[in-house]
C-alpha positions in Angstrom: 12.9 -22.9 8.0 10.3 -20.1 9.0 11.4 -18.0 12.3 9.7 -15.1 14.4 11.0 -12.2 12.6 11.1 -9.4 15.8 9.8 -8.6 19.0 10.2 -10.9 22.7 10.6 -13.7 20.5 12.8 -12.9 17.5 14.7 -15.5 15.9 12.9 -18.2 17.4 12.1 -21.2 14.7 8.8 -22.0 13.9 7.4 -25.4 13.3 5.9 -25.9 9.5 3.1 -27.6 8.0 4.6 -30.8 6.7 3.9 -31.1 2.7 2.0 -28.7 0.1 -1.1 -28.5 2.3 -0.4 -24.5 2.9 1.7 -21.7 1.6 3.9 -20.5 3.8 4.6 -16.5 4.0 8.0 -15.8 3.1 10.4 -13.9 5.4 10.6 -11.3 2.9 7.0 -10.9 2.7 6.7 -11.3 6.1 9.1 -8.6 7.1 7.7 -6.3 4.7 4.0 -6.7 6.1 4.8 -6.3 9.9 7.0 -3.1 9.0 3.8 -1.8 7.7 1.7 -2.8 10.6 4.3 -1.0 12.7 4.4 1.9 10.8 0.4 2.0 11.6 0.9 1.7 15.1 -1.6 -1.0 15.3 -0.1 -4.1 16.8 0.5 -2.9 20.8 -1.8 -4.0 22.8 -4.1 -5.3 19.6 -6.6 -8.0 19.4 -5.4 -10.0 16.4 -7.3 -12.8 14.3 -5.5 -15.1 11.8 -7.8 -16.9 9.4 -6.7 -20.0 7.5 -3.6 -19.4 9.7 -1.6 -22.9 8.5 1.2 -22.7 10.9 0.2 -19.9 12.8 3.7 -17.5 11.8 1.9 -14.5 11.2 -0.5 -14.4 14.5 2.5 -15.4 16.6 4.8 -12.9 14.7 2.1 -10.3 16.6 2.1 -11.6 19.9 5.7 -11.2 19.6 5.7 -7.7 18.6 3.2 -7.0 21.2 -0.6 -8.2 20.6 -2.6 -8.7 23.2 -4.8 -11.4 22.1 -4.3 -13.3 19.0 -6.8 -16.3 17.5 -5.4 -18.7 15.0 -8.2 -20.4 12.8 -7.2 -23.6 11.1 -9.7 -26.1 10.2 -6.9 -29.2 9.1 -5.8 -31.9 11.6 -2.0 -31.5 10.7 -2.1 -27.6 10.6 -4.5 -27.2 13.5 -1.5 -29.2 15.5 1.6 -27.3 14.1 -0.3 -24.1 15.0 -0.6 -25.3 18.5 3.0 -26.1 18.9 3.5 -22.5 17.7 1.2 -21.1 19.9 2.5 -23.3 22.9 6.0 -21.7 22.1 5.5 -18.1 21.8 2.9 -18.4 25.2 6.1 -19.9 26.7 8.3 -17.2 25.8 5.5 -14.5 26.8 5.0 -16.6 30.2 1.0 -16.2 29.4 -1.5 -17.4 27.1 -1.3 -14.7 24.7 -2.5 -16.9 21.5 -5.5 -19.3 21.5 -6.3 -22.1 18.6 -9.4 -22.8 17.3 -9.8 -25.9 15.0 -12.9 -24.9 13.1 -13.7 -23.8 9.4 -13.5 -20.0 9.4 -17.0 -19.3 8.1 -18.3 -21.2 11.3 -15.7 -19.5 13.3 -16.7 -16.0 12.2 -20.5 -17.0 12.7 -20.0 -18.7 16.5 -18.3 -15.5 17.5 -20.6 -12.8 16.0 -21.5 -9.8 18.5 -18.7 -11.9 20.9 -15.5 -10.4 19.7 -14.1 -7.3 17.8 -10.5 -8.0 16.4 -7.8 -4.8 15.8 -6.4 -6.7 13.1 -6.9 -9.5 10.7 -4.7 -11.7 8.4 -6.7 -13.7 5.7 -4.3 -15.7 3.6 -6.7 -18.5 2.1 -6.0 -21.3 -0.2 -5.3 -20.3 -3.7 -8.2 -22.7 -5.0 -10.5 -20.8 -2.6 -12.4 -18.7 -5.3 -13.6 -14.9 -5.1 -17.2 -15.4 -4.5 -16.1 -17.5 -0.7 -13.3 -15.0 -0.1 -15.9 -12.1 -0.7 -18.3 -14.1 1.7 -15.6 -14.4 4.6 -14.8 -10.9 4.4 -18.3 -10.0 4.5 -18.8 -12.2 7.9 -15.6 -10.8 9.4 -16.4 -6.6 8.9 -19.1 -6.0 11.6 -16.0 -8.1 14.0 -13.8 -5.3 13.4 -13.1 -2.5 15.8 -12.5 1.3 14.5 -9.0 2.1 12.9 -8.5 -1.9 12.2 -6.4 -3.3 9.6 -7.2 -6.2 7.6 -4.7 -7.7 5.7 -5.6 -10.3 2.6 -2.6 -12.4 1.1 -3.4 -13.8 -2.6 -1.6 -14.8 -5.7 0.0 -11.6 -7.4 -2.2 -13.1 -10.4 -5.4 -13.0 -8.6 -8.0 -10.6 -9.1 -8.4 -7.7 -6.0 -11.0 -9.3 -3.3 -14.6 -8.5 -3.6 -14.8 -5.6 -0.4 -18.7 -6.1 1.6 -20.3 -3.0 2.5 -18.4 -2.1 5.9 -14.4 -2.3 4.3 -12.5 -0.5 1.8 -9.1 -1.4 0.4 -6.7 1.5 1.5 -3.3 0.2 -0.1 -2.0 -2.8 -2.1 2.0 -4.1 -2.9 3.1 -7.0 -5.1 6.3 -9.3 -3.6 6.9 -11.3 -6.5 4.1 -14.2 -6.7 2.4 -12.2 -3.5 0.0 -9.8 -3.5 -1.1 -8.2 -0.2 -4.2 -6.1 -0.1 -4.6 -3.9 3.1 -8.4 -2.8 4.0 -9.7 -0.9 6.9 -13.1 -0.4 8.0 -15.1 2.4 6.0 -15.2 4.7 8.4 -12.0 4.5 9.8 -9.7 7.3 9.9 -6.7 6.1 11.9 -5.3 4.0 9.2 -5.5 6.5 6.4 -3.5 9.4 8.5 -0.8 6.8 9.2 -0.4 5.7 5.8 -0.4 9.5 4.9 2.4 9.9 7.5 4.5 6.7 6.3 4.4 8.1 2.8 
């Protein structure tokens, strides 16, 4: 069973999407991911977007750990309904509407919000069958929506090629955990994350 690892709702169990439609991030990977984000000091008061949200576990974890707002973007009806259940759970714990669910294709969502919203943290855990050109296109649409010093985290199979980073995004770290690999990127002009990474090392 998936759970919120830490923060205001730490230990709270989460609803999971039934079947093999989604690939939940394991608690081990989630703990490592958020430990790194905590070291970067980017979550407190952050605006977060969780693309291909699945159950929304990464987004609600961010809210539990102090993110100001979280957008969960999921097109599948069953997964979107689970996102809403988990959003309602964390919003109840926090006693405010921190997490909002958008039932939408990722590309359409980014196009609709053009020029309106900028995020400090973006998670992308797309289905493994999504090809690299399609992922590169999504990253290109995402780049203008990022604040200076933002962090983008892409979760892929450890056998997949490195994502194609568009102009405006630059990879600064990657880490393999068994069958999963996390890629970290930032806006090309940002320096904040670089300094945090140097301090962590």
